[in-house]
N, C-alpha and C positions, 0 to 999 in steps of 0.2 A: 094925319101926318102932314107936316109942312112940306112944301115943294123945295127941292135942292136949288140953290141959287145958280143962276147961269152966269159964269165968268167969261164966257166966250163972246157974248154979245150977239150970238146968232141962234138960229133955231136948231134945236136938237144937239147943241154943243158943237155944231160945225164952225170951223174957223177959230176955235178957242186956243189960247196960248198956255202951255204948260211950262212952268218955271222950275228948273232943277238946280238946286244949290249943292255944289261939291266942296267939301272941306279938305284942304291940303294939309297933310301931316308934315310938320317940319322935322328934318333929320339933322344929324351932327355935321354933315358935309365934310369939308376938308379938315375939320378940327379933330377927326377921329385918329387913333394911333395903331389900330390893329394891323394895317398893311405894313407897318414898319417891322413888326415882329416876323411876319411872313418873309419879308425881303431879307432880313438878317439871317433867317434860317437858310434861305436859298444861297446867299453869298457864302455862308459857312460850309454848306454842302459842296459848293463848286470849289472852294479852296481845298477842302479835304480831297476832292476828286483829283485835282491837278497835282496836289502833293503826292498822292498815291501814284499817279503816272510818272512823276519825277523820280520817286524812289524805285519804281520798277525798272526805269531806264538807267539808274545810277549803279545798281548792284549787278554782280555777275551771276551767271547761271549756277555756279558752284555755291554762291552765297544764298541764292534762292532755295537750292536744294537743302542747304543747312537749316534754313528757317523752316522748310517743310518737314525735315527730319526731326526738328526740335518738338513739333507738335504731334508727331506720330506716336500713337500709344505703344508702350513697351510690349504689351501682350494683347493679342487679338483672340477673342472667343470663337471657336468653331461649332458651338452648340446650335443645333437646328431647332430645338423646341424653346418655348418661352418667348420672351420679348425680343430675343436676338441681340440683346446688348451685352455689356461686359459681364453682368451677373447672370445672364441666361434666364431671366424671369424669376430668379430666386433672390431672397434677401440674405444678408450675412448671417442671420440667425438660423437660416435653413441649410447652412452649409454650402453656400454657392461657391465658396472658394475651393471646395473639395468635391465638386460635382463629379459623379462617375460617368454621367452621360455626355458631359461636355469636355472638350480638350482645349487647352490654351497653347497656342503656338508662339514661341518667343520670336520677337522681331529684333534683330541686332542692328543697333543704330550706329552710324559712323560718329566719330568725335566731332564736336561742333567746330565748324570752320570759320566762324566769324566771332569777333569779340564784341565787347560792350560798345565800342566806337564804330561798329559797322565795317571795320577793316578786316581783311583776310589775315588770320593769325598763322596759318599753315602755308608754308612754301614747299611745293613738291620738289623743287631743285635742292632746297636745303636738306630735306629728308633723304634724297638720293645721295647727296654728298656725304652726309653723316654715315650712311650705310657703307659707302665706298671707303671712308676713313676707317671705320671699324674693321673692314675686311683687310685693309692694308696693315693695320696694326696687328691683327691676328697672324697674317702671313709673315710679317717681320719678326714677331715673337717666335713663331714656329721655325723660321729660318735661322734665327739666332740659336735656338736650342739645337738644331741640327749641327751648326758650326761648333758649338761647344762639345757636342758628342764626338764630332770628327777629331777635334784637337785632342780630346782624352784618349781616343783609340789610337791615334798616331803615337802619342807618348808611351802608351801601354805596349804597343807593338815594338818600339825601339828598345824599351827596357827588357823585353822578353828575348831579345837576340844578343848574345854576348858579343858577337863580332861588331855590332853597331854601338856598343857602350861608349867608345871614344867620341862618337858623333853626337852624343846626347846634348852636350853643351853647345854644339853647333846649330841646334834647332831653336829657332825663335818663332813663337806664334803669338799673334796679337790681332785685334780688330781694327779695321780702318774704315773710312767712309765708303770705300769700294767694296769691302767684304773681308772675309777671313784671310789674313796674310800669313804664309808659312815661309820663313826665310832660312836658308841653310848657308851659314857663314863659315869662312875658313878660320882655323885656329893656328896657333904657333905649332909648326910642324905637322899639322893635320889639315890637309887641303882636300877639296873636292876634285879639283882638276890638276893635271900636270901643269907646272908653271909655263906660262906663255902659250898654252894650247887649250883646246876644247875637249880633250880626252878625259873622261871621268875615270876616277880610280874605282876599283871593284866595290869598296865599302860604300862609296857615294851612290853607285848604281843600285846596290841592294837597298839603301835607305830610300831612294826615289821609288823603287818597286813597292816597298811597304806603303809609302804615301799614296801611290796610284791605287792600290787595292782598297783603300778607304775612301778616297775622293771620288772614285767612279760610282759609289753608291749614291752620291748626291746628284740632283738634277741640274745643279748650277754649272755655268761655264767657268773655265779656268783661264787666267791670264798669267803669262810667264815673262820674266825680265832677267837679263843678266847684267852684272855689275863688276867693275874692275877697280883697281887702285889707280891713282893718277900717274902712272909711269909716263915719262916724256920720251922714251925711246921710239924711234920711228923706223919701221921696216922699209928697206929700199924699194920694195914692190908696192908700198902704200897701205900695207896691212896695219891698221891701228887698233886702239882699244875699242873703237866702235864695232869693227868687224869681230874682234875677239869676244866682246860681251854678247854680240848677236849670236855667234857660233855656240857659246856656252848655253845661251837660252834655247837654241835649237837642239843641242845635245841633251838638255834636260827634258825637252818635249819628247825626243826619241826614247829616252829611258823611261818616261812615264807610260808611253804607248807599249813598250816592251813589258812593262809591269801591268798590262791588261787594261789600261785606260783607253777609252774610245777616242779616236782622233777628232771626231766632231765635237767633243766636249771641250777641247782647247779652243779658246776664243781669240787669243792674241799672243804673239811672240815678239818681244822687242829687246833691243840692246841699248843700254843706258850709258855705257862706258863708266866714267868716274864722276858723273854729274850728281849722283844722289848718294853720298857717303853716309855711313852710319856714324862713324867716329870722325867728326869734323876737326878735332884737335890734332889727330894723328892721321894724316891722309894716307900713309902707307901701312896703316894697320891692316892685318889680315882679315879683320871683320868686314872691311870695305869690299873685299872680294867675295861675292855671294851670288846666289840665284834666289829670286823671289817668286813664289807661287801664290797667287791671289784667287780665292774662291769668290767669284763675283756675286753680288747681291742681285736679286731678280730685276730691279729697275736699272741695273748697269749692263744688262745683257743686250747686245745688239748683234744679231746674226750677220749683218752686212759688213761687219768690221773684222778684218783679219790681215795682219801685216805679214806679207810674204817676204822673208829676208833671204839673201843669198847664202848658199851653203859653202863654207870653206873648211869643212871638217877634214877633207883629205889633205889639206895643206899643213895640218898640225902634226907635231912629232911628240915624242915622249922624253922631255928633259927631266933632270933630277930636281927634287924639291930644293928650295933655298931657305935661308934663315929669315926671321921676321924683320930684323933691323935693316936689312938691305932691300927687302921687297923682292918682287919677281923681276928678274933681269932678262935682257934679251937673249934668247936661245935660238941659234940657227936662223937668224933673221926674223924672230918673233918678238914683239914688244912685251913688256911685263903686263901682268893682270892687275 
């Protein structure tokens, strides 16, 4: 065998030089595009994250609850065996929808509170207002029915009493914005009060007693007003149509109370004199001499209002009735009505 050559130049290989050649593998360097895809995914994820944060901050708690309720299942299984899912470990073919060991509890969902645009479609204030409006309409309809029934009973009561037959034409009943209005007007030779005074004739007293028996059944308050014709006679003591109309309204109030109406049901008593005539073409028409009884609607009632008028009943006397064409004339120092 030939000897191995000595490359070191020394004995036993001492001091020899070993040459190692390394081969560098060239890469693509900055010319590669994989990092761009990763960076685009990162930017997209961050944009989605910040968009989610913005949406969570923009919507209200009620809207978030609506979104959560939208994804809530309608029925939740209480089955303990099986996979614990909606079918309880059974397939539709095995009768999972009619499983006897599992029970499905219904979950009642509220109506969706947000629309397609993300805005709240339901306004609690609007719902409450609608409910109040429905209650007001129902109360108004019930109240109107009670008014109609009261008017029917009053007419029936008068027709059933022969003594009140002459006053049937004196009774006027209609509806006003304030409520049910019952007017008792004078006719030719058929008066409620003695001329120039606040003394009721017996037939008028009986008529008011019949009206009181019917109106006291209603919970509504009562407003009374007295009216006269436009007599210009002036009493030397200053007693005018204002005092006379007030006295007649107060006399009507007393007759209603004597007819079993409660005093606290009467809300207001006023004297209007000749300021509100029925027959404007004939100022001295007996129809302008009247008393008005208004059954107030619920919204018109105000317990803090009550007009206390002076009582002049003792000053009135009992003059004889007069004819229509002359009107009520001054009797013993009293002006016409």
